[in-house]
C-alpha angles and dihedrals in degrees: 000000000000132000119228128192128215108188141167089209129074092205093058091049091049093049094050091043088061089061094046103265114137119215151146137237117230133176106172133065094242091051091051093049092048096048093042091052091049091050093047091049092052103088092197091067112088101166130036115197115204127181117248093236092054093048090050091053093053106023097154094059093049093044092051093052092048092051099042102043136051093197137072098038112223116216123186113218133187118247131215090292091064131244127317090213125101114266091247098043093127093053091047090049092052092044091051095044101046105009098244122128113219 
């Protein structure tokens, strides 16, 4: 299975391209819908990487795909500007999930 990137940032696409991950850069809602539908239709794609900023701009589209489909898996990744998550998001996630403070 292949990994495919949908980014709003040329630098992120270039970096992942260097390690063999194909992808596209989109900035508009219609572009995102079109590229996401193409990636979903391609049965060889198992994981779609999408930048955090892009997923924040269009959360409903991403959420619907995550809820309605098992594959491809959609993973939100930080871009060159860093992550939008709190520095201790993993600890908070574990604490919330199992009730243990790390």
